[in-house]
C-alpha positions as CSV (number, residue, x, y, z in Angstrom):
1,M,0.0,0.0,0.0
2,G,2.8,2.4,0.8
3,S,4.5,1.6,-2.5
4,S,1.5,2.5,-4.7
5,A,1.1,5.8,-2.7
6,G,4.7,6.5,-3.5
7,V,4.2,5.9,-7.2
8,R,1.2,8.1,-7.3
9,S,3.1,10.9,-5.6
10,V,6.0,10.6,-8.1
11,V,3.5,10.6,-11.1
12,A,1.6,13.6,-9.6
13,K,4.9,15.6,-9.2
14,A,6.1,14.7,-12.7
15,L,2.8,15.3,-14.5
16,P,2.7,19.2,-14.5
17,S,6.2,19.5,-16.0
18,A,5.5,16.7,-18.5
19,S,2.2,18.4,-19.6
20,K,4.0,21.7,-20.0
21,A,6.5,20.1,-22.3
22,C,3.7,18.7,-24.5
23,M,1.5,21.7,-24.6
24,G,2.2,25.1,-26.2
25,S,1.2,28.3,-24.5
26,V,-0.9,31.2,-25.7
27,S,2.3,33.2,-26.3
28,D,3.3,30.6,-28.9
29,V,0.3,31.5,-31.2
30,T,-0.2,35.2,-30.5
31,L,1.7,38.3,-31.6
32,N,1.1,42.0,-31.5
33,I,0.8,44.3,-34.5
34,T,0.1,48.0,-34.6
35,F,-2.3,49.7,-37.0
36,V,-1.7,53.4,-37.8
37,D,-4.5,55.3,-39.6
38,N,-4.2,58.3,-41.9
39,D,-4.5,60.7,-39.0
40,G,-1.7,59.0,-37.1
41,N,-3.9,57.2,-34.6
42,R,-2.3,54.0,-33.4
43,A,-4.0,50.8,-32.2
44,S,-1.8,47.9,-31.0
45,V,-3.8,44.7,-31.0
46,P,-3.2,41.0,-30.5
47,A,-3.3,38.7,-33.5
48,L,-3.2,35.0,-33.9
49,V,-0.6,33.1,-36.0
50,G,-2.4,32.1,-39.2
51,Q,-4.7,35.1,-39.4
52,T,-4.3,37.6,-42.2
53,I,-3.8,41.3,-41.5
54,L,-7.4,41.8,-42.9
55,D,-8.7,39.2,-40.4
56,V,-7.1,41.0,-37.5
57,A,-8.3,44.4,-38.6
58,K,-11.9,43.1,-38.9
59,T,-11.7,41.4,-35.5
60,H,-10.6,44.6,-33.8
61,G,-12.8,47.1,-35.6
62,I,-9.9,48.7,-37.6
63,D,-11.3,50.7,-40.5
64,L,-9.9,48.6,-43.4
65,E,-12.1,47.7,-46.3
66,G,-12.1,44.2,-47.6
67,P,-15.4,43.3,-49.1
68,C,-14.2,40.2,-51.0
69,G,-12.6,38.9,-47.8
70,G,-9.4,38.1,-49.7
71,G,-10.9,34.9,-51.1
72,G,-11.8,36.4,-54.4
73,G,-14.8,35.7,-56.6
74,A,-15.4,33.2,-59.3
75,I,-12.5,32.9,-61.8
76,S,-12.7,30.9,-65.0
77,V,-9.5,28.8,-65.4
78,Q,-8.7,27.3,-68.8
79,R,-7.6,23.7,-68.0
80,T,-7.4,22.5,-71.6
81,A,-8.2,24.0,-75.0
82,K,-11.9,23.0,-74.6
83,W,-12.3,22.8,-70.8
84,H,-12.9,25.9,-68.6
85,D,-13.4,25.4,-64.9
86,T,-14.8,27.9,-62.4
87,T,-12.8,28.2,-59.2
88,Y,-13.2,30.2,-56.1
89,G,-10.8,31.6,-53.5
90,E,-8.0,32.2,-56.0
91,G,-6.9,35.5,-54.5
92,P,-8.1,39.0,-54.1
93,L,-10.9,40.4,-56.1
94,C,-11.6,43.9,-54.8
95,F,-8.1,45.3,-53.9
96,F,-9.6,47.6,-51.2
97,C,-7.5,46.1,-48.3
98,H,-4.5,48.2,-49.2
99,V,-2.0,48.7,-46.4
100,Q,1.6,50.0,-46.3
101,I,4.2,48.1,-44.5
102,P,7.5,49.8,-43.5
103,S,10.5,48.6,-45.5
104,S,12.1,47.2,-42.3
105,F,9.6,44.3,-42.6
106,N,10.2,43.6,-46.4
107,H,12.2,40.5,-45.7
108,L,9.3,39.0,-43.8
109,L,6.7,39.6,-46.5
110,P,5.7,37.4,-49.5
111,A,6.5,38.8,-52.9
112,I,3.6,40.8,-54.3
113,G,2.1,39.1,-57.4
114,E,1.8,41.0,-60.7
115,S,-2.0,40.8,-60.7
116,D,-2.1,42.1,-57.1
117,D,0.3,45.0,-58.1
118,Q,-1.9,45.8,-61.1
119,G,-5.1,45.7,-59.1
120,L,-3.6,48.0,-56.4
121,E,-2.6,50.5,-59.1
122,D,-6.1,50.3,-60.8
123,V,-7.9,51.0,-57.5
124,W,-5.5,53.2,-55.5
125,Q,-3.7,54.9,-58.4
126,D,-1.1,57.4,-57.2
127,E,-1.4,56.2,-53.5
128,V,0.4,53.0,-54.3
129,T,4.1,52.9,-53.1
130,S,6.8,50.2,-53.1
131,Q,5.5,49.4,-49.6
132,S,1.9,48.8,-50.7
133,R,0.4,45.4,-50.0
134,L,-2.9,43.7,-49.7
135,A,-3.8,42.9,-46.1
136,C,-5.7,39.8,-47.2
137,Q,-2.5,38.3,-48.7
138,I,-0.2,38.6,-45.6
139,T,-0.7,35.6,-43.3
140,L,0.8,36.3,-39.9
141,D,3.5,34.3,-38.1
142,K,5.5,34.9,-35.0
143,K,8.2,36.5,-37.1
144,H,5.7,39.4,-37.6
145,E,5.7,40.3,-33.9
146,G,5.7,44.1,-33.5
147,M,4.9,44.8,-37.2
148,V,3.4,48.2,-38.0
149,V,0.7,48.5,-40.6
150,Y,-0.3,51.8,-42.1
151,V,-3.9,52.0,-43.3
152,P,-4.5,54.8,-45.9
153,D,-7.9,56.4,-46.4
154,A,-10.0,54.1,-48.6
155,P,-11.4,55.3,-51.9
156,P,-15.2,55.8,-51.8
157,T,-17.0,52.5,-52.2
158,D,-20.5,53.8,-52.1
159,I,-20.6,55.9,-55.3
160,I,-23.8,55.5,-57.2
C-alpha cells in the first residue's frame, strides 16, 4: 500500500512538467501588431498566428475595407483547349484592403504578385508605393511580432 502511494506521488509531481513540455502556450500562437491610420492614430492589437492582416483588422474594428474577404470571386480557369473550370478563392478580387508596411519588414513579407500589383494600381492609383500590400495576402506568423501596418484612407465604395 505504501508503495502505490509513493508511485502516485511521483506521477503527480512529474505530470505538471510533462504536460508543460507537451503543450504550447498562448504566447506561442499570439503576436502584437500596430495599425496606424491616416490621422496618425495607433492601435496595438493582439493577433493569432495564421490570421491575415485583414482578419485582424476586422476582429478589432480597424477601418480597413475588404469586401471580398481576400478569397476572391469566381474565376474561370482554362484547363485545356476545350475545358474551362470555375474556381473560387484564387486570390483577391476587390483590392480595397490596401496597407503599407515599413521597409524594415520587407524580408518577412511574401513577394507581391503581378496581378495584385496591377489591381492595387487600378484601385489606388497614385497612392500605391513600393511598400503597398494587400492585407488579405499577408498571413501572420511569430516573425511578424511588432509589425506596423499603415492604413491609408480608402477610396469611396458607395458611389452611385
